[in-house]
C-alpha positions, -999 to 999 in steps of 0.1 A, spaced: -392 -189 -526 -434 -185 -519 -431 -199 -489 -404 -175 -478 -423 -146 -490 -452 -158 -470 -433 -159 -436 -416 -126 -442 -456 -111 -447 -461 -131 -417 -438 -114 -398 -451 -80 -409 -483 -87 -401 -476 -93 -366 -455 -62 -363 -483 -44 -373 -503 -31 -339 -469 -26 -323 -453 -3 -356 -493 12 -355 -490 22 -319 -452 35 -314 -464 57 -350 -491 69 -332 -470 78 -301 -441 96 -319 -459 116 -345 -495 126 -331 -512 141 -302 -541 162 -296 -531 188 -323 -516 163 -347 -543 134 -356 -530 113 -382 -561 102 -408 -568 69 -415 -554 75 -455 -516 88 -437 -518 58 -415 -519 28 -440 -496 50 -464 -471 50 -437 -472 17 -428 -474 5 -467 -438 26 -470 -427 -3 -444 -445 -29 -462 -472 -33 -441 -504 -35 -459 -534 -26 -439 -574 -16 -456 -592 9 -443 -618 -17 -423 -587 -34 -407 -569 -7 -392 -604 0 -379 -603 -33 -359 -568 -29 -347 -570 5 -334 -603 -9 -315 -573 -43 -303 -555 -12 -287 -582 4 -273 -592 -26 -257 -559 -37 -245 -549 -4 -226 -534 11 -254 -556 43 -251 -560 56 -287 -582 89 -292 -605 90 -324 -614 127 -341 -643 126 -367 -638 148 -397 -646 140 -432 -623 111 -422 -613 93 -393 -583 107 -373 -557 92 -346 -542 102 -320 -522 93 -287 -531 113 -259 -518 96 -230 -481 98 -224 -461 91 -195 -441 122 -192 -463 155 -202 -448 189 -216 -443 204 -181 -424 173 -171 -400 171 -197 -394 205 -199 -383 206 -162 -358 174 -170 -344 194 -200 -335 225 -183 -323 198 -153 -298 183 -176 -287 218 -195 -280 230 -160 -262 204 -146 -225 211 -150 -211 171 -143 -224 160 -173 -203 168 -202 -213 189 -234 -214 155 -255 -238 136 -231 -260 168 -227 -270 166 -263 -276 129 -261 -296 132 -231 -318 160 -239 -326 143 -276 -339 113 -255 -360 129 -230 -376 154 -259 -385 122 -270 -408 115 -244 -435 141 -251 -433 129 -286 -415 138 -319 -438 170 -323 -438 186 -290 -405 170 -284 -391 191 -313 -410 223 -300 -396 223 -267 -360 216 -278 -362 246 -298 -371 266 -271 -342 253 -247 -325 283 -226 -289 273 -227 -275 278 -189 -241 296 -185 -229 262 -172 -191 254 -171 -195 218 -182 -173 189 -168 -155 170 -196 -149 135 -181 -166 112 -203 -166 80 -184 -192 98 -158 -222 82 -176 -201 48 -169 -192 53 -135 -232 61 -123 -238 28 -142 -208 10 -122 -217 26 -87 -252 16 -86 -245 -20 -100 -223 -23 -68 -249 -7 -46 -275 -32 -57 -255 -64 -58 -238 -53 -24 -202 -49 -38 -171 -31 -31 -157 -7 -59 -125 3 -69 -115 37 -84 -87 61 -91 -95 95 -78 -75 127 -91 -77 168 -82 -71 196 -104 -38 219 -97 -33 256 -108 -30 250 -138 -59 228 -143 -41 198 -146 -51 160 -131 -34 153 -100 -36 112 -91 -45 111 -52 -38 86 -30 -2 80 -46 -20 70 -77 -31 37 -62 -70 30 -65 -90 36 -39 -117 5 -24 -148 10 -8 -182 3 3 -207 24 -19 -238 40 -1 -255 63 -28 -249 86 -50 -263 123 -44 -262 156 -64 -255 188 -37 -242 221 -48 -241 211 -85 -216 186 -83 -224 145 -80 -213 124 -53 -203 88 -45 -212 86 -4 -191 55 13 -172 39 39 -143 24 38 -138 -7 67 -107 9 78 -126 38 94 -158 45 110 -170 77 92 -185 84 59 -166 99 25 -175 113 -4 -163 115 -36 -168 136 -71 -180 112 -93 -167 132 -122 -131 131 -107 -133 94 -107 -117 69 -136 -115 31 -141 -137 24 -113 -147 -12 -115 -169 -37 -96 -147 -55 -73 -157 -92 -61 -154 -84 -26 -189 -78 -6 -196 -49 11 -186 -42 46 -204 -17 61 -192 -7 100 -216 -11 125 -226 26 132 -232 31 93 -256 0 93 -288 24 96 -272 53 78 -299 73 58 -287 97 30 -321 117 31 -316 125 62 -277 133 67 -270 147 32 -273 179 47 -247 173 73 -224 162 48 -227 183 23 -238 215 41 -216 247 33 -215 242 73 -192 216 83 -181 222 114 -192 218 154 -230 227 158 -239 258 180 -277 271 179 -272 310 170 -297 333 171 -296 363 138 -307 395 132 -318 400 99 -331 423 72 -366 419 54 -352 415 21 -335 383 28 -365 366 42 -368 340 14 -325 334 15 -332 321 50 -364 301 41 -344 282 13 -314 279 36 -330 270 70 -365 258 55 -401 274 55 -407 264 88 -377 287 104 -399 311 134 -391 344 125 -398 368 153 -405 409 142 -377 429 156 -382 465 148 -383 468 111 -360 432 107 -369 402 119 -349 379 144 -344 338 146 -323 314 160 -311 285 138 -291 255 149 -256 254 122 -224 241 119 -198 270 128 -167 272 98 -151 295 77 -174 286 51 -204 298 74 -184 331 80 -181 334 43 -221 328 39 -225 355 63 -200 376 49 -220 374 16 -249 387 27 -232 417 43 -255 440 62 -283 426 59 -279 394 84 -260 399 118 -250 375 144 -269 383 181 -255 354 201 -239 334 213 -212 360 221 -179 339 212 -198 329 178 -203 370 172 -165 378 184 -150 354 161 -171 366 132 -155 403 137 -122 390 142 -122 372 111 -138 404 91 -111 426 104 -85 398 96 -101 402 61 -100 442 62 -60 440 75 -57 425 41 -66 459 19 -52 482 49 -17 464 49 12 493 41 
């Protein structure tokens, strides 16, 4: 019995430095240092007995090995950990991003918020969580998304194909299986967030193009034992360079288009085409030329900006836009 008690005590003493640093990480910061007495008392509650002199030596050991513990001299010594992997601003950005992401389900959002807030330490984390703005975001309900993302990324790392079922929604919000309910088998290339959705970018050896699937619409994602077979023309595929092409609202034949815009939408233009877009003064307005992919979505974007944007050239694009506007107007004036 004595040997067992001694062994347990030895284990606790070996864990002492770990528990000491974990406690300071979670429960202290610059504004909330912990006194020598409180540290000794908290460790004692865990069955770890520490004397005042020993505690000083333990903190010196932590500092000597790169685990910086700061000291404040008052009536008694106070200690805190200031160096964290993420500062408050970084944690807040991550929390807001999670709250605003529609592809993360409500349950997973709550779990992620707790984990991310803990990166700032429990004291600051609690304050940050209490001041989170809850976004008016329509959250998805596919709880499999975590497992989908995990399997997809494992397959990308291991260079294996994946298999999955895919569905879309009908007018009543019911799932409709695609591909006749049969699983897709593809070569995963990357995952990417675009337009508030999370996508798998992939290829199929039967085709020489790139496809993308919404991860929240995927089910039964599994890693196969088959190695990826990327077509020759996609071996140098770079998602960072091709993302705009794949996920732009302007999917269609590319044309160089000249616009005239109201000064009020200058920031809108920079957001869409980049801040290096060259705007030339034209009376009280501005003109610029950009390469865009012509499609109904492109014309819809122009329509959303209303009288604040005007297509100047080429003439065939301008005429096509006018024809579409007239067709829309006819819907409201038909007898």
